[in-house]
C-alpha positions in Angstrom: 86.2 102.7 96.6 83.4 101.1 94.6 81.3 98.4 96.0 82.6 95.8 93.4 86.2 96.5 94.4 85.5 96.2 98.1 83.7 92.9 97.5 86.6 91.6 95.4 89.1 92.6 98.2 86.9 91.0 100.9 86.7 87.8 98.8 90.5 87.7 98.4 91.1 88.2 102.1 88.6 85.5 103.0 90.3 83.0 100.6 93.7 83.8 102.1 92.4 83.4 105.7 91.1 80.0 104.8 94.4 79.0 103.3 96.5 80.0 106.4 96.1 76.7 108.2 97.8 74.9 105.3 100.7 77.4 105.4 101.0 77.2 109.2 101.5 73.4 109.3 105.1 72.6 110.1 106.6 69.4 108.8 109.5 67.9 110.7 111.8 65.7 108.6 115.0 63.8 109.4 117.2 61.3 107.7 117.4 57.9 109.3 120.2 55.4 108.5 119.1 51.9 109.6 122.1 49.6 110.2 120.3 46.6 111.8 116.8 45.6 111.1 114.6 47.7 113.4 111.0 48.3 114.3 109.1 51.5 114.4 105.6 51.0 115.8 104.5 47.6 114.4 106.6 48.0 111.2 109.8 46.2 110.5 112.4 48.4 108.7 115.3 46.7 106.9 118.8 48.3 106.7 119.1 51.3 104.4 118.5 55.1 104.1 115.1 56.4 105.1 113.4 59.7 105.9 111.1 60.2 108.9 108.5 62.9 108.4 105.6 64.2 110.5 103.3 67.1 110.5 103.5 69.0 113.8 100.7 67.9 116.1 99.7 64.9 113.8 99.0 61.5 115.3 101.1 59.6 112.8 104.4 59.8 111.0 105.7 58.4 107.7 108.8 56.4 107.0 109.9 57.1 103.5 112.5 55.3 101.3 113.4 56.6 97.8 110.2 58.8 97.8 107.9 56.0 98.7 106.1 55.7 102.1 107.1 52.3 103.5 105.4 52.7 106.9 102.8 54.9 108.6 103.3 54.8 112.3 101.0 56.1 115.1 102.7 58.6 117.4 102.0 61.5 119.7 103.9 64.7 120.4 105.7 65.3 123.7 107.5 68.3 125.2 111.2 68.0 126.1 112.6 70.0 129.0 115.5 71.2 126.8 116.1 71.7 123.1 118.4 69.0 121.8 121.5 70.2 120.0 121.2 67.4 117.3 118.3 65.6 115.7 118.2 62.0 117.1 116.2 58.9 116.5 116.0 57.3 119.9 116.3 53.5 119.6 116.1 50.8 122.4 116.6 47.1 121.5 116.3 47.9 117.8 112.9 49.6 118.3 112.4 53.3 117.7 110.9 55.0 120.8 111.2 58.7 120.0 112.4 61.2 117.5 114.0 64.4 118.8 114.5 67.4 116.5 117.5 69.8 116.9 116.6 73.1 118.4 113.0 72.1 119.2 111.3 71.2 122.5 108.6 69.2 120.6 109.4 65.6 119.9 107.7 62.5 118.7 106.9 59.5 120.9 106.1 56.3 119.0 102.9 54.5 119.9 104.4 51.0 119.7 102.3 48.1 118.4 99.2 50.1 117.7 97.6 50.4 114.2 97.4 53.9 112.8 94.1 55.7 112.9 92.4 55.7 109.5 
């Protein structure tokens, strides 16, 4: 194999190795139907259809309505003892506390009342 070909192959492998972290990131997403005005973090969410999405391990999540981010909420990831059968947005007194994802022991805990890190 010529030196030029080896150099080209090495460069291609290096580029792919640097790109792996973007492939490895897992995004969790769930639909959220809000019936009564609710809060998530310090944001007030009106009734309607939303999507909650977060990158695994990230310290914030997004609440999306019709393709637009309507809230960015600080959070942290917790470990559940068991994998839930269904995805669930856990709400207490109209305030979102956690988001559990079906079949996963990783869940989101909302950091209520805190501003997201910039």
